[in-house]
C-alpha positions as CSV (number, residue, x, y, z in Angstrom):
1,M,0.0,0.0,0.0
2,T,3.0,2.3,-0.2
3,T,3.1,5.2,-2.6
4,S,6.2,6.9,-3.9
5,T,6.4,10.6,-3.4
6,A,7.1,11.2,-7.0
7,S,3.7,9.7,-8.0
8,V,1.6,11.8,-5.7
9,A,1.0,15.5,-6.0
10,L,-1.5,17.9,-4.5
11,P,-4.2,19.3,-6.8
12,P,-3.3,22.7,-8.4
13,A,-3.8,25.7,-6.3
14,S,-3.9,29.4,-6.9
15,A,-1.0,31.1,-5.1
16,A,1.1,34.2,-5.7
17,T,4.2,32.0,-5.6
18,S,4.5,28.3,-6.4
19,A,5.6,25.9,-3.8
20,P,9.4,26.1,-3.4
21,A,11.7,23.2,-4.2
22,R,13.4,23.7,-0.9
23,L,11.8,23.3,2.5
24,P,10.5,26.8,3.6
25,L,11.8,26.3,7.1
26,R,11.2,29.9,8.3
27,S,7.6,29.9,7.3
28,L,7.0,26.4,8.8
29,L,8.6,27.3,12.1
30,I,6.4,30.4,12.4
31,L,3.3,28.3,11.8
32,S,4.6,25.7,14.2
33,L,5.0,28.3,16.9
34,G,1.4,29.4,16.3
35,V,0.3,25.9,16.9
36,L,2.4,25.7,20.0
37,V,0.9,28.8,21.5
38,T,-2.7,28.1,20.7
39,V,-2.6,24.5,21.9
40,T,-0.8,25.6,25.1
41,A,-3.6,28.1,25.7
42,E,-6.3,25.5,25.0
43,S,-5.4,23.4,28.1
44,L,-3.7,26.1,30.2
45,P,-6.5,26.4,32.9
46,A,-5.7,22.8,33.8
47,G,-2.2,23.7,34.9
48,L,-3.3,26.9,36.6
49,M,-6.5,25.6,38.3
50,P,-5.6,26.5,41.9
51,E,-4.3,30.0,41.1
52,M,-7.2,30.8,38.8
53,S,-9.8,29.4,41.2
54,A,-8.5,31.4,44.1
55,D,-8.2,34.7,42.2
56,L,-11.5,34.5,40.4
57,G,-13.4,33.3,43.4
58,V,-14.9,30.1,41.7
59,S,-14.5,26.4,42.3
60,P,-11.9,24.3,40.5
61,M,-14.8,22.6,38.5
62,Q,-15.7,26.0,37.1
63,I,-12.1,26.5,36.0
64,G,-12.3,23.1,34.3
65,L,-15.3,24.4,32.4
66,L,-13.0,26.9,30.7
67,I,-11.5,23.9,28.9
68,S,-14.8,22.3,28.1
69,I,-16.3,25.5,26.6
70,W,-13.2,25.8,24.4
71,A,-13.7,22.4,23.0
72,L,-17.5,23.0,22.5
73,T,-16.8,26.3,20.8
74,V,-14.4,24.7,18.4
75,I,-16.8,22.0,17.6
76,V,-19.7,24.4,16.8
77,T,-17.9,27.2,15.0
78,S,-14.9,25.8,13.2
79,I,-16.6,24.5,10.0
80,P,-19.0,27.4,9.5
81,L,-16.3,30.0,10.1
82,A,-13.9,28.1,7.8
83,K,-16.5,28.0,5.1
84,T,-17.0,31.8,5.5
85,V,-13.4,32.5,4.8
86,S,-12.9,29.7,2.3
87,R,-12.0,32.2,-0.6
88,V,-9.9,34.6,1.5
89,D,-6.1,34.7,1.3
90,R,-4.8,32.1,3.8
91,R,-2.1,34.4,5.0
92,L,-4.7,36.9,6.1
93,V,-6.9,34.2,7.7
94,V,-3.9,32.8,9.7
95,G,-2.6,36.3,10.7
96,V,-6.0,37.7,11.7
97,S,-7.0,34.6,13.6
98,L,-3.7,34.7,15.6
99,G,-4.4,38.4,16.2
100,V,-7.9,37.8,17.5
101,F,-6.6,34.9,19.6
102,A,-3.9,37.2,21.0
103,L,-6.3,40.0,22.0
104,A,-8.7,37.6,23.6
105,T,-5.9,35.9,25.5
106,L,-4.5,39.2,26.7
107,A,-8.0,40.2,27.7
108,T,-8.2,37.0,29.8
109,A,-5.1,38.0,31.6
110,L,-6.9,41.2,32.7
111,A,-10.2,39.5,33.4
112,P,-12.0,41.3,36.3
113,S,-14.4,38.3,36.8
114,Y,-15.0,34.7,35.9
115,G,-17.8,35.6,33.5
116,F,-15.4,37.9,31.6
117,A,-12.8,35.1,31.4
118,F,-15.4,32.7,30.2
119,A,-16.4,35.0,27.4
120,M,-12.8,35.5,26.4
121,R,-12.2,31.8,26.3
122,I,-15.0,31.5,23.8
123,A,-13.5,34.3,21.6
124,S,-10.1,32.6,21.9
125,A,-11.5,29.2,20.9
126,M,-13.3,30.7,17.8
127,A,-10.0,32.1,16.6
128,H,-8.2,28.9,17.5
129,G,-10.7,26.9,15.4
130,V,-10.3,29.1,12.4
131,F,-6.5,29.0,12.7
132,W,-6.5,25.2,12.9
133,A,-8.9,24.9,10.0
134,V,-6.6,26.7,7.6
135,V,-3.0,26.4,9.0
136,I,-2.5,22.8,7.5
137,V,-4.0,23.9,4.2
138,Y,-1.8,27.0,4.1
139,A,1.4,25.0,5.1
140,S,0.5,22.5,2.3
141,A,0.4,25.3,-0.3
142,L,3.9,26.4,0.7
143,L,5.4,22.9,0.2
144,A,6.5,20.9,-2.7
145,P,4.8,17.5,-2.9
146,S,8.1,15.8,-2.0
147,H,8.3,17.8,1.3
148,L,4.7,17.5,2.3
149,G,5.1,15.0,5.1
150,R,8.2,16.7,6.6
151,G,6.6,20.1,6.4
152,L,3.4,19.2,8.0
153,A,5.2,17.2,10.7
154,L,7.1,20.3,11.6
155,V,4.0,22.4,11.8
156,T,2.1,19.9,13.9
157,A,5.1,19.3,16.1
158,G,4.0,22.5,17.8
159,G,1.0,20.7,19.3
160,T,3.2,17.9,20.7
161,A,5.7,20.6,22.0
162,A,2.8,22.3,23.7
163,T,2.2,19.2,25.8
164,V,5.8,18.4,26.5
165,A,7.1,22.0,27.0
166,G,4.6,24.7,26.6
167,L,2.1,23.8,29.3
168,P,4.8,22.9,32.0
169,A,6.6,26.2,31.1
170,A,3.4,28.2,31.4
171,T,2.6,26.5,34.7
172,L,6.0,27.4,36.1
173,L,5.6,31.0,35.0
174,A,2.2,31.1,36.7
175,Q,3.7,29.7,39.9
176,G,6.3,32.5,40.0
177,L,4.4,35.5,38.6
178,G,0.7,34.5,38.8
179,W,-1.7,32.9,36.3
180,R,-2.3,36.2,34.6
181,A,1.3,36.5,33.5
182,A,1.1,33.1,31.7
183,F,-1.9,34.3,29.7
184,A,-0.2,37.6,29.0
185,V,3.0,36.0,27.7
186,L,1.0,33.7,25.4
187,G,-1.1,36.5,24.1
188,A,2.0,38.7,23.4
189,I,3.7,35.9,21.5
190,A,0.6,35.2,19.4
191,L,0.3,38.9,18.6
192,I,3.9,39.0,17.4
193,L,3.3,35.9,15.3
194,G,0.2,37.3,13.7
195,V,2.1,40.5,12.7
196,V,5.0,38.4,11.3
197,V,2.5,36.2,9.3
198,M,0.7,39.3,7.9
199,R,3.9,41.1,6.9
200,G,6.3,38.4,5.9
201,M,4.5,35.2,4.8
202,P,3.5,34.4,1.1
203,R,-0.1,34.9,-0.2
204,Y,-2.2,31.9,-0.9
205,V,-5.7,32.2,-2.3
206,P,-7.5,28.9,-2.9
207,E,-8.5,28.1,-6.4
208,P,-12.3,27.8,-6.9
209,A,-13.8,24.5,-7.9
210,S,-13.9,23.9,-11.6
211,A,-17.2,24.2,-13.5
212,S,-17.4,20.4,-14.0
213,A,-16.9,19.9,-10.2
214,R,-19.6,22.4,-9.4
215,A,-22.0,20.7,-11.9
216,A,-21.4,17.3,-10.4
217,G,-22.3,18.5,-6.9
218,F,-20.4,18.5,-3.6
219,W,-21.5,15.0,-2.5
220,R,-20.1,13.6,-5.7
221,D,-16.6,14.9,-5.0
222,P,-14.2,12.0,-5.5
223,S,-12.3,12.6,-2.2
224,L,-15.4,12.4,0.0
225,P,-15.5,8.5,0.5
226,A,-11.9,8.4,1.9
227,L,-12.4,11.6,3.9
228,I,-15.5,10.2,5.6
229,A,-13.6,6.9,6.4
230,F,-10.7,8.9,7.9
231,G,-13.1,11.1,9.8
232,A,-14.7,8.1,11.4
233,S,-11.2,6.8,12.3
234,A,-10.3,10.2,13.7
235,I,-13.1,10.5,16.2
236,L,-12.5,7.0,17.5
237,I,-8.8,7.8,17.9
238,A,-9.6,10.9,19.9
239,V,-12.1,9.1,22.1
240,A,-9.6,6.3,22.8
241,Q,-6.8,8.7,23.5
242,F,-8.6,10.9,25.9
243,A,-10.6,8.2,27.6
244,S,-7.4,6.6,28.8
245,F,-5.0,9.6,29.0
246,T,-7.4,11.5,31.3
247,Y,-7.1,8.7,33.8
248,I,-3.4,8.0,33.3
249,R,-2.5,8.9,36.9
250,P,-5.0,6.4,38.4
251,Y,-3.7,3.8,35.9
252,L,-0.1,4.3,37.0
253,D,-1.1,4.4,40.7
254,V,-3.8,1.7,40.9
255,S,-3.1,-0.7,38.1
256,A,0.6,-0.4,37.4
257,S,1.6,0.4,41.0
258,V,4.2,2.9,39.8
259,D,5.9,4.8,42.7
260,S,4.6,8.3,42.8
261,A,8.3,9.6,42.6
262,W,8.6,8.0,39.2
263,V,5.2,9.2,37.7
264,A,6.6,12.6,36.4
265,G,9.5,10.8,34.7
266,V,7.3,8.2,33.1
267,L,5.0,10.9,31.7
268,F,8.0,12.9,30.5
269,A,9.3,9.8,28.6
270,Y,5.8,9.5,27.1
271,G,6.0,13.1,25.8
272,I,9.6,12.6,24.5
273,A,8.3,9.5,22.7
274,G,5.6,11.7,21.2
275,M,8.2,14.1,19.8
276,G,10.1,11.1,18.4
277,G,6.8,10.1,16.6
278,V,6.5,13.5,15.0
279,V,10.1,13.3,13.7
280,A,9.5,9.8,12.3
281,A,6.2,10.9,10.8
282,G,8.1,13.4,8.6
283,F,10.1,10.6,7.1
284,L,7.3,8.1,6.9
285,A,4.8,10.5,5.3
286,D,7.0,11.3,2.4
287,R,8.1,7.7,1.7
288,F,5.3,5.4,2.9
289,P,2.4,7.9,3.2
290,R,-0.5,5.5,3.6
291,S,0.8,2.2,4.8
292,S,2.6,3.9,7.7
293,L,-0.7,5.4,8.9
294,V,-2.3,1.9,9.2
295,V,0.8,0.6,11.0
296,I,0.7,3.4,13.5
297,L,-3.0,2.7,14.1
298,I,-2.3,-0.9,14.8
299,A,0.6,0.0,17.1
300,F,-1.8,2.3,18.9
301,A,-4.3,-0.5,19.5
302,L,-1.5,-2.9,20.6
303,A,-0.2,-0.3,23.1
304,F,-3.6,-0.1,24.8
305,T,-3.9,-3.9,24.8
306,M,-0.5,-4.3,26.5
307,L,-1.5,-1.7,29.1
308,T,-4.7,-3.8,29.7
309,L,-3.3,-7.3,29.8
310,A,0.1,-6.6,31.5
311,A,-0.6,-3.8,33.9
312,G,1.4,-5.5,36.6
313,V,4.6,-5.8,34.6
314,L,6.4,-2.5,34.9
315,A,8.7,-3.0,31.9
316,V,5.7,-3.8,29.6
317,V,3.8,-0.8,31.0
318,I,6.7,1.5,30.2
319,G,7.2,0.0,26.8
320,A,3.5,0.4,26.0
321,L,3.5,4.0,27.1
322,L,6.5,4.7,24.9
323,V,4.7,3.0,22.0
324,W,1.5,5.0,22.8
325,G,3.5,8.3,23.0
326,F,5.2,7.6,19.7
327,A,2.0,6.7,18.0
328,I,0.1,9.8,19.1
329,G,3.0,11.9,18.0
330,A,3.2,10.3,14.6
331,L,-0.5,10.0,14.0
332,F,-1.7,13.6,13.4
333,P,1.0,14.5,10.9
334,L,0.5,11.3,9.0
335,L,-3.3,11.8,9.0
336,Q,-3.1,15.4,7.9
337,T,-0.6,14.6,5.2
338,T,-2.9,11.9,3.8
339,L,-5.9,14.3,3.9
340,M,-4.0,17.0,2.1
341,R,-2.9,14.6,-0.6
342,I,-6.3,13.2,-1.4
343,A,-8.6,16.2,-0.8
344,T,-9.6,18.2,-3.8
345,E,-9.4,22.1,-3.7
346,R,-13.1,22.0,-2.9
347,T,-12.8,19.7,0.2
348,R,-9.3,20.6,1.5
349,T,-10.4,23.2,4.0
350,L,-13.4,21.0,5.1
351,A,-11.0,18.1,5.6
352,S,-8.7,20.2,7.8
353,A,-11.5,21.8,9.8
354,G,-13.4,18.5,10.0
355,I,-10.5,16.7,11.6
356,V,-10.1,19.5,14.2
357,V,-13.8,19.3,15.0
358,L,-13.8,15.5,15.3
359,F,-10.8,15.5,17.6
360,N,-12.5,18.0,19.8
361,V,-15.6,15.8,19.9
362,G,-13.3,13.1,21.1
363,I,-11.7,15.4,23.7
364,A,-15.2,16.1,25.0
365,A,-16.5,12.6,25.0
366,G,-13.3,10.6,25.8
367,P,-13.0,11.8,29.5
368,W,-16.6,11.1,30.1
369,L,-16.5,7.6,28.7
370,G,-13.4,6.9,30.6
371,G,-15.1,7.9,33.8
372,V,-18.2,6.0,33.1
373,V,-16.4,2.7,32.6
374,G,-14.3,3.1,35.8
375,G,-11.3,5.3,35.0
376,E,-10.5,6.1,38.6
377,T,-11.1,2.8,40.2
378,S,-10.7,0.3,37.3
379,P,-8.3,2.0,34.8
380,T,-7.6,-1.2,32.9
381,V,-11.2,-1.4,31.9
382,T,-10.8,2.1,30.3
383,T,-7.6,1.0,28.5
384,A,-9.5,-2.1,27.2
385,V,-12.3,0.2,25.9
386,S,-9.6,2.4,24.3
387,A,-8.0,-0.8,22.7
388,A,-11.4,-1.8,21.2
389,A,-12.0,1.7,19.9
390,M,-8.6,1.7,18.3
391,V,-9.2,-1.6,16.6
392,V,-12.3,-0.1,14.9
393,A,-10.3,3.1,14.2
394,A,-7.6,1.0,12.4
395,L,-10.3,-0.7,10.3
396,F,-11.7,2.6,9.2
397,G,-8.2,3.9,8.6
398,A,-7.4,0.8,6.4
399,L,-10.6,1.5,4.5
400,G,-9.6,5.1,4.1
401,V,-6.2,4.0,2.7
402,V,-7.9,1.8,0.2
403,L,-10.3,4.6,-0.9
404,A,-7.4,7.1,-0.9
405,G,-5.4,4.8,-3.3
406,R,-8.3,4.6,-5.7
407,R,-8.8,8.4,-5.5
408,L,-5.1,9.0,-6.3
409,A,-5.0,6.4,-9.1
410,A,-8.0,8.0,-10.7
411,A,-6.4,11.4,-10.4
412,R,-3.3,10.2,-12.3
413,D,-5.4,8.6,-15.1
């Protein structure tokens, strides 16, 4: 099921400059930093819960709702807003969304009340949703087909770096200078990035659908069957991930009996494995763009299975956590690269926005599901549910790969 890079190319796009033969490292790093900042802000209240709760005079649960409302806002607004700006220069969309995100985050730092902070989280999440809906499409337009996997891996690495470094760094800053300082720093960085994008990044205006494509109707677009299969896989991946990861501490404490002094180190190793997965994805996506996605999905399912069946064997648990971390790090860039290769100009923004929406559905549903099946008291039941979900996700992913192969073969004929 492998596909050589030379035989796969993105559909043509209307841009001021064609995709360069060399990797546009500066532009990709700017976009990756944007991803790092926005993803860090997404989960920031979790790391600042005691400080925010005391300062705003609300319960920790209400601070937790600042994360829930973010996910809900992204789910509801991302696709409609992405459709609204579908014909606008992607440079402007990325720059303005970062600017709006920055202003809302800075306003959160100055919030006089919980209600005001809540409203600013909604504004930040709307900007975050638009940014994520177009950043992958924009990055793809800046890349030659032979660099697509490496380029998108670099951009999405910002999300993994947010978990490994961004959130811990922001938490340390809040402990030293207060929670408002953490939001202020993130807002300031996002504002600078927005200005840099607006002033120094290339233009890219999506090309309208051809007359024949419009006549055929949206639901007859040749990329839709594969996109739907990958979308079904994505939501199951997200549910599996967040059902188990939300209760990783109870798993390590109750099921694996890991000494509390070692928990931070184990989770750090998980994060480092995730960064390794991102690096590997850049290589795999350009050389084995579809078969590697299926292999990663299978590895994901095996990791949850190992965590379920061998919870009492420390070496197996650590090995499974490393496989899990590697898989989640590699998965998103591999999936995004596949989507960008198979989507038409008509469906590319929908594909990018849709994956964000589906992952946020998983973020919302996963912790609930994990809790229902016994996340705190019977964590191995949760990992078993995650394993089952990942098996089904792998089947949908394999179906998507087959449909993607047909779509690309038809495009070459």
